[in-house]
VOTORTOR-999969 format. One record per residue: x, z, y of N, C-alpha, C in turn. Coordinates in Angstrom, 1 decimal, m for minus. Example, Ala and Ser with C-alpha at 12.3 -4.5 7.8 and 13.67 -1.06 7.14 Angstrom:
2
SITE    n.u    n.w    n.v   ca.u   ca.w   ca.v    c.u    c.w    c.v
SITE   13.2    7.8   m5.7   12.3    7.8   m4.5   13.2    7.8   m3.3
SITE   12.8    7.1   m2.2   13.7    7.1   m1.1   12.9    7.9    0.0
// end
This chain:
223
SITE    n.u    n.w    n.v   ca.u   ca.w   ca.v    c.u    c.w    c.v
SITE  m16.2  m67.2  m88.3  m15.6  m67.2  m87.0  m15.9  m68.4  m86.2
SITE  m16.2  m69.5  m86.9  m16.5  m70.8  m86.2  m15.4  m71.2  m85.2
SITE  m15.8  m71.6  m84.1  m14.7  m72.0  m83.1  m14.5  m71.0  m82.0
SITE  m14.8  m69.7  m82.3  m14.8  m68.6  m81.3  m13.4  m68.6  m80.6
SITE  m12.3  m68.8  m81.4  m11.0  m68.7  m80.8  m10.7  m69.8  m79.8
SITE  m11.5  m70.8  m79.7  m11.2  m71.9  m78.8  m11.8  m71.6  m77.4
SITE  m12.6  m70.6  m77.3  m13.3  m70.2  m76.1  m12.4  m69.4  m75.2
SITE  m12.7  m69.4  m73.9  m12.0  m68.4  m73.0  m13.0  m67.9  m72.0
SITE  m12.7  m66.9  m71.3  m13.7  m66.3  m70.4  m12.9  m65.6  m69.2
SITE  m13.7  m65.4  m68.1  m13.1  m64.7  m66.9  m14.3  m64.1  m66.2
SITE  m14.0  m63.0  m65.4  m15.0  m62.3  m64.7  m15.5  m63.2  m63.6
SITE  m16.8  m63.1  m63.3  m17.4  m63.9  m62.2  m17.0  m63.4  m60.9
SITE  m16.7  m62.1  m60.8  m16.2  m61.5  m59.6  m15.1  m60.5  m60.0
SITE  m14.2  m60.2  m59.1  m13.1  m59.3  m59.5  m13.7  m57.9  m59.8
SITE  m13.3  m57.2  m60.9  m13.8  m55.9  m61.2  m13.3  m54.9  m60.2
SITE  m14.0  m53.8  m59.9  m13.6  m52.8  m59.0  m13.6  m51.5  m59.7
SITE  m12.6  m50.6  m59.4  m12.5  m49.3  m60.0  m13.7  m48.5  m59.7
SITE  m14.3  m47.8  m60.8  m15.4  m47.0  m60.6  m16.7  m47.7  m60.6
SITE  m16.7  m49.0  m60.7  m18.0  m49.8  m60.7  m18.2  m50.4  m62.1
SITE  m19.5  m50.7  m62.3  m19.8  m51.4  m63.6  m19.1  m52.8  m63.6
SITE  m18.6  m53.2  m64.8  m17.9  m54.4  m64.9  m18.9  m55.6  m64.6
SITE  m18.4  m56.6  m63.9  m19.3  m57.8  m63.6  m19.4  m58.6  m64.9
SITE  m20.4  m59.5  m64.9  m20.5  m60.4  m66.0  m19.3  m61.4  m66.1
SITE  m19.2  m62.0  m67.3  m18.1  m63.0  m67.5  m18.7  m64.3  m67.7
SITE  m17.9  m65.3  m67.3  m18.2  m66.7  m67.7  m17.5  m67.1  m68.9
SITE  m18.2  m67.6  m69.9  m17.6  m68.0  m71.2  m17.6  m69.5  m71.3
SITE  m16.4  m70.0  m71.5  m16.1  m71.5  m71.4  m15.8  m72.1  m72.8
SITE  m16.4  m73.3  m73.0  m16.1  m74.0  m74.2  m15.2  m75.2  m73.9
SITE  m14.4  m75.7  m74.9  m13.5  m76.7  m74.7  m14.0  m78.0  m74.1
SITE  m15.3  m78.2  m74.3  m16.0  m79.5  m73.8  m16.5  m79.4  m72.4
SITE  m16.2  m78.2  m71.7  m16.6  m78.0  m70.4  m17.9  m77.2  m70.2
SITE  m18.6  m77.0  m71.3  m19.8  m76.2  m71.2  m19.4  m74.7  m71.0
SITE  m20.4  m74.0  m70.3  m20.1  m72.6  m70.1  m21.5  m71.9  m70.1
SITE  m21.4  m70.5  m70.2  m22.6  m69.7  m70.1  m22.1  m68.4  m69.4
SITE  m23.0  m67.8  m68.7  m22.7  m66.4  m68.1  m23.2  m65.4  m69.1
SITE  m22.4  m64.3  m69.2  m22.7  m63.4  m70.3  m24.0  m62.7  m70.2
SITE  m24.5  m62.5  m69.0  m25.8  m61.8  m68.8  m27.0  m62.7  m68.7
SITE  m26.8  m64.0  m69.0  m27.9  m65.0  m69.0  m28.7  m64.9  m70.3
SITE  m29.8  m65.5  m70.3  m30.7  m65.5  m71.5  m30.1  m66.4  m72.6
SITE  m29.2  m67.3  m72.3  m28.7  m68.3  m73.2  m27.5  m67.8  m74.0
SITE  m26.8  m66.8  m73.5  m25.5  m66.4  m74.1  m25.5  m66.1  m75.6
SITE  m26.5  m65.4  m76.1  m26.5  m65.0  m77.5  m26.7  m66.3  m78.3
SITE  m27.6  m67.1  m77.9  m27.9  m68.4  m78.7  m26.6  m69.3  m78.7
SITE  m26.0  m69.4  m77.6  m24.8  m70.3  m77.5  m23.7  m69.8  m78.4
SITE  m23.4  m68.5  m78.3  m22.4  m67.9  m79.1  m22.7  m67.9  m80.6
SITE  m24.0  m67.7  m80.9  m24.4  m67.7  m82.3  m24.1  m69.1  m82.9
SITE  m24.4  m70.2  m82.2  m24.1  m71.5  m82.6  m22.7  m71.7  m82.9
SITE  m21.8  m71.2  m82.0  m20.4  m71.4  m82.1  m19.8  m70.6  m83.3
SITE  m20.3  m69.4  m83.5  m19.8  m68.6  m84.6  m20.4  m69.0  m86.0
SITE  m21.6  m69.6  m86.0  m22.2  m70.0  m87.2  m23.1  m69.0  m87.9
SITE  m23.4  m68.0  m87.1  m24.3  m66.9  m87.6  m24.9  m66.2  m86.4
SITE  m26.0  m65.4  m86.5  m26.5  m64.7  m85.4  m25.6  m63.6  m84.9
SITE  m25.3  m63.7  m83.6  m24.5  m62.6  m82.9  m25.2  m62.3  m81.6
SITE  m24.8  m61.1  m81.1  m25.4  m60.6  m79.9  m24.3  m59.9  m79.0
SITE  m24.3  m60.3  m77.7  m23.4  m59.6  m76.8  m24.1  m58.3  m76.4
SITE  m23.2  m57.3  m76.4  m23.7  m55.9  m76.0  m22.6  m55.2  m75.2
SITE  m23.0  m54.3  m74.3  m22.1  m53.4  m73.7  m22.1  m52.0  m74.3
SITE  m22.9  m51.8  m75.3  m23.0  m50.5  m75.9  m22.5  m50.6  m77.4
SITE  m21.5  m49.9  m77.7  m20.9  m49.9  m79.1  m21.8  m49.2  m80.0
SITE  m22.2  m49.8  m81.2  m23.0  m49.0  m82.1  m22.2  m47.9  m82.7
SITE  m23.0  m46.9  m83.3  m22.3  m45.7  m83.9  m21.5  m46.1  m85.1
SITE  m21.9  m47.0  m85.9  m21.2  m47.4  m87.1  m20.6  m48.8  m86.8
SITE  m19.3  m48.9  m87.0  m18.6  m50.2  m86.7  m17.8  m50.6  m87.9
SITE  m17.9  m51.8  m88.4  m17.1  m52.3  m89.4  m16.4  m53.6  m89.0
SITE  m15.3  m53.9  m89.6  m14.5  m55.1  m89.2  m14.2  m55.9  m90.4
SITE  m14.6  m57.2  m90.4  m14.3  m58.2  m91.4  m12.9  m58.6  m91.2
SITE  m12.0  m58.4  m92.1  m10.6  m58.7  m91.9  m10.0  m59.4  m93.2
SITE   m9.3  m60.5  m92.9   m8.6  m61.1  m94.0   m7.3  m60.4  m94.3
SITE   m7.1  m59.9  m95.5   m5.8  m59.3  m95.8   m4.7  m60.3  m95.9
SITE   m3.7  m60.1  m95.0   m2.7  m61.2  m94.9   m1.8  m61.3  m96.1
SITE   m1.7  m60.2  m96.9   m0.9  m60.2  m98.1   m1.6  m60.7  m99.4
SITE   m3.0  m60.5  m99.4   m3.7  m60.8 m100.6   m4.6  m62.1 m100.3
SITE   m4.8  m62.5  m99.1   m5.7  m63.6  m98.7   m7.1  m63.4  m99.2
SITE   m7.5  m62.1  m99.1   m8.9  m61.7  m99.5   m9.5  m61.0  m98.3
SITE  m10.8  m61.2  m98.2  m11.6  m60.6  m97.1  m11.9  m59.2  m97.5
SITE  m11.7  m58.3  m96.6  m12.0  m56.9  m96.8  m12.9  m56.4  m95.6
SITE  m13.7  m55.4  m95.8  m14.6  m54.8  m94.8  m14.0  m53.5  m94.5
SITE  m13.5  m53.3  m93.3  m13.0  m52.0  m92.9  m13.9  m51.2  m92.0
SITE  m14.1  m50.0  m92.3  m14.9  m49.1  m91.4  m13.9  m48.5  m90.4
SITE  m14.0  m49.0  m89.1  m13.0  m48.6  m88.1  m13.7  m47.8  m87.0
SITE  m14.9  m47.3  m87.3  m15.6  m46.5  m86.2  m14.8  m45.3  m85.8
SITE  m14.1  m44.6  m86.8  m13.5  m43.4  m86.5  m12.2  m43.6  m85.7
SITE  m11.6  m44.7  m85.8  m10.3  m44.9  m85.1  m10.4  m45.6  m83.8
SITE  m11.6  m46.2  m83.5  m11.8  m46.9  m82.2  m12.0  m45.9  m81.1
SITE  m11.5  m46.3  m79.9  m11.7  m45.4  m78.7  m13.2  m45.3  m78.4
SITE  m13.6  m44.2  m77.9  m15.0  m44.0  m77.6  m15.4  m44.9  m76.5
SITE  m16.5  m45.6  m76.7  m17.0  m46.5  m75.7  m16.3  m47.8  m75.6
SITE  m15.3  m48.1  m76.5  m14.5  m49.3  m76.4  m14.8  m50.2  m77.6
SITE  m14.5  m51.5  m77.5  m14.7  m52.4  m78.6  m13.4  m52.8  m79.2
SITE  m12.3  m52.4  m78.7  m11.0  m52.7  m79.2  m10.8  m52.1  m80.6
SITE  m10.0  m52.8  m81.5   m9.8  m52.3  m82.8   m9.3  m50.9  m82.9
SITE   m8.4  m50.5  m81.9   m7.8  m49.2  m82.0   m7.4  m48.7  m80.6
SITE   m6.3  m49.3  m80.1   m5.8  m48.7  m78.8   m6.2  m49.5  m77.6
SITE   m6.0  m49.0  m76.4   m6.4  m49.7  m75.2   m5.5  m50.8  m74.9
SITE   m4.2  m50.7  m75.3   m3.2  m51.8  m74.9   m2.4  m52.2  m76.1
SITE   m2.2  m53.5  m76.2   m1.3  m54.1  m77.2   m0.3  m54.9  m76.4
SITE    1.0  m54.6  m76.7    2.1  m55.2  m76.0    3.1  m55.7  m77.0
SITE    3.9  m56.7  m76.6    5.0  m57.2  m77.4    6.1  m57.7  m76.5
SITE    7.3  m57.8  m77.0    8.5  m58.2  m76.2    8.9  m59.6  m76.5
SITE    9.6  m60.2  m75.5   10.1  m61.6  m75.7   11.3  m61.5  m76.7
SITE   11.9  m60.4  m76.8   13.0  m60.3  m77.8   12.4  m60.5  m79.2
SITE   11.3  m59.9  m79.5   10.7  m60.1  m80.9   10.3  m61.5  m81.1
SITE    9.7  m62.2  m80.1    9.3  m63.6  m80.3   10.6  m64.4  m80.5
SITE   11.6  m64.2  m79.7   12.9  m64.9  m79.8   13.5  m64.7  m81.2
SITE   13.4  m63.4  m81.7   14.0  m63.1  m83.0   13.3  m63.8  m84.1
SITE   12.0  m63.9  m84.1   11.2  m64.6  m85.1   11.6  m66.1  m85.0
SITE   11.7  m66.6  m83.8   12.1  m68.0  m83.7   13.5  m68.3  m84.3
SITE   14.4  m67.4  m84.1   15.7  m67.6  m84.7   15.7  m67.4  m86.2
SITE   14.8  m66.6  m86.7   14.8  m66.4  m88.2   14.0  m67.6  m88.9
SITE   13.1  m68.2  m88.1   12.2  m69.2  m88.7   12.2  m70.4  m87.7
SITE   13.2  m71.2  m87.6   13.3  m72.3  m86.7   12.2  m73.3  m87.0
SITE   11.6  m73.9  m85.9   10.6  m74.9  m86.1    9.2  m74.4  m86.0
SITE    9.0  m73.1  m86.0    7.7  m72.5  m85.9    7.5  m72.0  m84.4
SITE    6.4  m72.3  m83.8    6.1  m71.9  m82.5    5.5  m70.5  m82.4
SITE    6.3  m69.5  m82.0    5.8  m68.1  m81.9    5.4  m67.8  m80.5
SITE    4.6  m68.6  m79.9    4.2  m68.3  m78.5    3.4  m67.1  m78.4
SITE    3.5  m66.3  m77.3    2.9  m65.0  m77.1    1.4  m65.1  m77.3
SITE    0.8  m66.2  m76.9   m0.7  m66.3  m76.9   m1.3  m66.2  m78.3
SITE   m0.5  m66.5  m79.3   m1.0  m66.4  m80.7   m1.4  m64.9  m81.0
SITE   m0.6  m64.0  m80.4   m0.8  m62.6  m80.8   m1.7  m61.8  m79.8
SITE   m2.2  m62.5  m78.8   m3.3  m62.0  m77.9   m2.9  m60.6  m77.3
SITE   m1.7  m60.4  m76.8   m1.4  m59.1  m76.2   m1.9  m59.0  m74.8
SITE   m2.1  m57.7  m74.4   m2.4  m57.4  m73.0   m1.2  m57.6  m72.1
SITE    0.0  m57.2  m72.7    1.2  m57.2  m71.9    2.3  m57.9  m72.7
SITE    3.1  m58.8  m72.0    4.3  m59.4  m72.6    5.5  m58.9  m71.8
SITE    6.4  m58.2  m72.4    7.5  m57.6  m71.8    8.8  m58.4  m72.0
SITE    9.4  m58.8  m70.9   10.6  m59.6  m70.9   11.8  m58.6  m71.2
SITE   12.4  m58.8  m72.3   13.5  m57.9  m72.7   14.7  m58.1  m71.9
SITE   15.5  m57.1  m71.7   16.7  m57.2  m70.9   17.7  m58.0  m71.7
SITE   18.6  m58.6  m70.9   19.7  m59.5  m71.5   20.5  m58.7  m72.5
SITE   20.7  m59.3  m73.7   21.4  m58.6  m74.7   20.6  m57.8  m75.7
SITE   19.3  m57.6  m75.4   18.4  m56.9  m76.3   17.9  m57.9  m77.3
SITE   18.2  m57.7  m78.6   17.8  m58.6  m79.6   17.1  m57.9  m80.8
SITE   16.3  m58.7  m81.5   15.6  m58.1  m82.7   14.2  m57.7  m82.3
SITE   13.6  m56.9  m83.3   12.2  m56.4  m83.0   12.4  m55.1  m82.3
SITE   12.7  m55.1  m81.0   13.1  m53.9  m80.3   12.0  m52.9  m80.2
SITE   10.7  m53.3  m80.1    9.7  m52.4  m79.9    9.3  m51.6  m81.2
SITE    9.8  m52.0  m82.3    9.5  m51.2  m83.5   10.0  m49.8  m83.5
SITE   11.0  m49.5  m82.6   11.5  m48.1  m82.4   10.8  m47.4  m81.3
SITE    9.8  m47.9  m80.8    9.1  m47.2  m79.6    8.1  m46.2  m80.0
SITE    7.7  m46.1  m81.3    6.7  m45.2  m81.7    6.9  m43.8  m81.2
SITE    5.9  m43.2  m80.6    6.0  m41.8  m80.1    6.6  m41.7  m78.7
SITE    7.1  m42.8  m78.2    7.8  m42.8  m76.9    6.8  m43.2  m75.8
SITE    7.2  m43.1  m74.6    6.4  m43.4  m73.4    7.0  m44.6  m72.7
SITE    6.2  m45.6  m72.4    6.6  m46.8  m71.7    6.1  m46.7  m70.2
SITE    7.0  m46.6  m69.3    6.7  m46.5  m67.9    6.8  m47.9  m67.2
SITE    5.8  m48.3  m66.5    5.7  m49.7  m65.9    5.6  m49.5  m64.4
SITE    6.6  m50.0  m63.7    6.5  m49.9  m62.2    6.5  m48.5  m61.8
SITE    5.8  m48.1  m60.7    5.8  m46.8  m60.2    4.7  m45.9  m60.6
SITE    3.7  m46.5  m61.4    2.5  m45.8  m61.7    2.2  m45.7  m63.1
SITE    2.2  m46.8  m63.9    1.6  m46.8  m65.2    2.5  m46.2  m66.2
SITE    1.9  m45.4  m67.1    2.6  m44.8  m68.2    1.8  m44.9  m69.5
SITE    2.4  m45.5  m70.5    1.7  m45.7  m71.8    2.4  m45.0  m72.9
SITE    1.6  m44.3  m73.8    2.1  m43.7  m74.9    2.0  m44.6  m76.1
SITE    3.1  m44.9  m76.8    3.2  m45.8  m77.9    2.9  m45.1  m79.2
SITE    1.9  m45.7  m79.9    1.5  m45.0  m81.2    2.0  m45.6  m82.4
SITE    1.7  m46.9  m82.6    1.9  m47.6  m83.9    2.4  m49.0  m83.7
SITE    3.1  m49.6  m84.7    3.3  m51.0  m84.6    2.0  m51.7  m84.9
SITE    1.9  m52.9  m84.4    0.6  m53.6  m84.5    0.6  m54.5  m85.8
SITE   m0.3  m54.1  m86.8   m0.3  m55.0  m88.0   m1.1  m56.3  m87.7
SITE   m0.6  m57.3  m88.4   m1.2  m58.6  m88.1   m2.1  m59.1  m89.2
SITE   m3.2  m59.7  m88.8   m4.1  m60.3  m89.8   m3.8  m61.9  m89.8
SITE   m4.8  m62.7  m90.1   m4.6  m64.1  m90.1   m4.9  m64.8  m88.7
SITE   m5.4  m64.0  m87.8   m5.7  m64.6  m86.5   m4.5  m65.4  m85.8
SITE   m3.3  m64.8  m85.8   m2.2  m65.6  m85.2   m1.9  m66.9  m85.8
SITE   m2.4  m67.2  m87.0   m2.2  m68.5  m87.7   m3.2  m69.5  m87.3
SITE   m4.3  m69.1  m86.6   m5.4  m70.0  m86.4   m5.2  m70.8  m85.0
SITE   m5.8  m71.9  m85.0   m5.9  m72.7  m83.7   m6.6  m71.9  m82.7
SITE   m6.1  m71.9  m81.4   m6.7  m71.0  m80.4   m6.7  m71.7  m79.0
SITE   m7.4  m71.1  m78.1   m7.5  m71.6  m76.7   m6.1  m71.7  m76.2
SITE   m5.9  m72.8  m75.4   m4.6  m73.0  m74.7   m3.7  m73.9  m75.5
SITE   m4.2  m74.7  m76.4   m3.5  m75.7  m77.2   m2.7  m75.1  m78.3
SITE   m2.9  m73.9  m78.7   m2.2  m73.3  m79.8   m2.7  m73.9  m81.1
SITE   m1.9  m74.4  m81.9   m2.3  m75.1  m83.2   m2.2  m74.2  m84.4
SITE   m3.0  m74.5  m85.4   m3.0  m73.7  m86.6   m1.7  m73.9  m87.3
SITE   m1.1  m72.7  m87.8    0.1  m72.8  m88.5    0.2  m71.5  m89.4
SITE    0.0  m71.7  m90.7    0.0  m70.6  m91.6    1.4  m70.0  m91.8
SITE    2.4  m70.8  m91.4    3.8  m70.3  m91.6    4.1  m69.1  m90.7
SITE    3.4  m69.0  m89.6    3.6  m67.9  m88.6    3.5  m66.5  m89.4
SITE    2.5  m66.3  m90.1    2.3  m65.0  m90.8    3.3  m64.9  m92.0
SITE    3.6  m66.0  m92.6    4.5  m65.9  m93.7    5.9  m65.4  m93.2
SITE    6.3  m65.9  m92.0    7.6  m65.4  m91.4    7.5  m63.9  m91.1
SITE    6.4  m63.5  m90.6    6.3  m62.0  m90.2    6.3  m61.2  m91.5
SITE    5.6  m61.6  m92.5    5.6  m60.9  m93.8    7.0  m60.8  m94.4
SITE    7.8  m61.9  m94.2    9.2  m61.9  m94.8   10.1  m61.0  m94.0
SITE    9.9  m61.0  m92.6   11.0  m60.4  m91.8   10.6  m59.1  m91.1
SITE    9.4  m58.7  m91.0    9.1  m57.5  m90.2    7.8  m56.8  m90.8
SITE    8.0  m56.2  m92.0    7.0  m55.4  m92.6    7.3  m53.9  m92.3
SITE    6.4  m53.2  m91.7    6.7  m51.8  m91.3    5.5  m50.9  m91.7
SITE    5.9  m49.6  m91.9    4.8  m48.6  m92.2    4.0  m48.4  m90.9
SITE    2.7  m48.3  m91.1    1.8  m48.1  m90.0    1.1  m46.7  m90.1
SITE    1.5  m45.7  m89.3    1.0  m44.4  m89.4   m0.6  m44.4  m89.3
SITE   m1.1  m45.2  m88.5   m2.6  m45.3  m88.3   m3.3  m45.6  m89.6
SITE   m2.6  m46.3  m90.5   m3.2  m46.7  m91.8   m2.5  m46.1  m93.0
SITE   m2.2  m44.8  m92.8   m1.6  m44.0  m93.9   m0.3  m44.5  m94.3
SITE    0.5  m45.0  m93.3    1.8  m45.6  m93.5    1.9  m46.7  m94.5
SITE    0.8  m47.4  m94.6    0.8  m48.6  m95.4    1.8  m49.6  m94.8
SITE    2.6  m50.3  m95.6    3.6  m51.2  m95.1    3.0  m52.6  m94.9
SITE    3.0  m53.0  m93.7    2.2  m54.3  m93.3    3.1  m55.1  m92.4
SITE    2.8  m56.4  m92.3    3.5  m57.3  m91.4    3.1  m57.0  m90.0
SITE    4.0  m56.8  m89.1    3.7  m56.3  m87.7    4.5  m57.1  m86.7
SITE    3.9  m57.2  m85.5    4.5  m57.7  m84.3    3.9  m57.0  m83.1
SITE    4.7  m56.4  m82.3    4.2  m55.7  m81.1    3.8  m54.2  m81.5
SITE    3.3  m53.5  m80.5    2.9  m52.1  m80.6    1.7  m51.8  m79.9
SITE    1.0  m50.7  m80.3   m0.2  m50.2  m79.6    0.2  m49.2  m78.6
SITE   m0.5  m49.1  m77.5   m0.3  m48.1  m76.5   m1.6  m47.5  m75.9
SITE   m1.5  m46.2  m75.6   m2.6  m45.5  m74.9   m2.2  m45.2  m73.5
SITE   m3.2  m45.2  m72.6   m2.9  m45.0  m71.2   m2.8  m43.5  m70.9
SITE   m1.6  m43.0  m70.5   m1.4  m41.7  m70.0   m1.7  m41.6  m68.5
SITE   m1.3  m42.6  m67.8   m1.5  m42.6  m66.4   m1.8  m44.1  m66.0
SITE   m2.9  m44.3  m65.4   m3.3  m45.6  m65.0   m2.7  m46.1  m63.6
SITE   m2.9  m47.3  m63.2   m2.4  m47.8  m62.0   m2.3  m49.3  m62.0
SITE   m1.7  m49.9  m61.1   m1.5  m51.3  m61.0   m0.2  m51.8  m61.6
SITE   m0.4  m52.9  m62.3    0.8  m53.6  m63.0    1.0  m54.9  m62.3
SITE    2.2  m55.2  m61.9    2.5  m56.5  m61.3    3.6  m57.2  m62.0
SITE    3.5  m58.5  m62.0    4.5  m59.3  m62.6    5.9  m59.0  m62.0
SITE    6.9  m58.7  m62.8    8.2  m58.4  m62.3    8.5  m56.9  m62.3
SITE    7.4  m56.0  m62.6    7.7  m54.6  m62.6    8.7  m54.2  m63.6
SITE    9.5  m53.2  m63.3   10.5  m52.7  m64.2    9.9  m51.9  m65.3
SITE   10.4  m52.0  m66.5    9.9  m51.3  m67.7   10.9  m50.3  m68.2
SITE   10.5  m49.1  m68.4   11.4  m48.1  m68.9   10.8  m47.4  m70.2
SITE   11.6  m47.3  m71.2   11.2  m46.6  m72.4   11.8  m45.2  m72.4
SITE   10.9  m44.2  m72.4   11.4  m42.8  m72.3   11.1  m42.0  m73.6
// end
């Protein structure tokens, strides 16, 4: 993996609906950067990762994922081509979301560990209503989450966690192996996607039923 998690990126111009996505600028902690469609991008990323890699906008037919088993501390190769969305590079669903209630609950169970949302790399962080405590989203499977006036997401599975949340990452997030140990101890759930294997989970996966704009402060409803 090299120092890949220390990088960050942003679109060079705002994306527009119905148009091809613009290139992204990839930034290194030392201030260096490269544009994704430049001739230097592959070489720069290969150096950071420590092996030859290539940026592509076309997903290959066969896709495998190198994943460290969080319970066995062993590397496994998973064939995930059948569960990935067509034309997408995400592991499974279009959206990963988690709640502030879950993060607060982990903190209360394991004081002294920083469970900042960025560790878990969600698309959406949902601020839980006052009085809602615990791993509230674990009961959302099969339900619909409505966001604002437009967006509706179908919740499928809890999100199983690998070793990534324990690693140092962009934004000043420090390495801490205790993060995953706490999740293993306090929130292991059956994951339907993986034949109901019981795994450490934080957050949930969602598929887009109805698209639209999401704005900070939008009301969230679970139906």
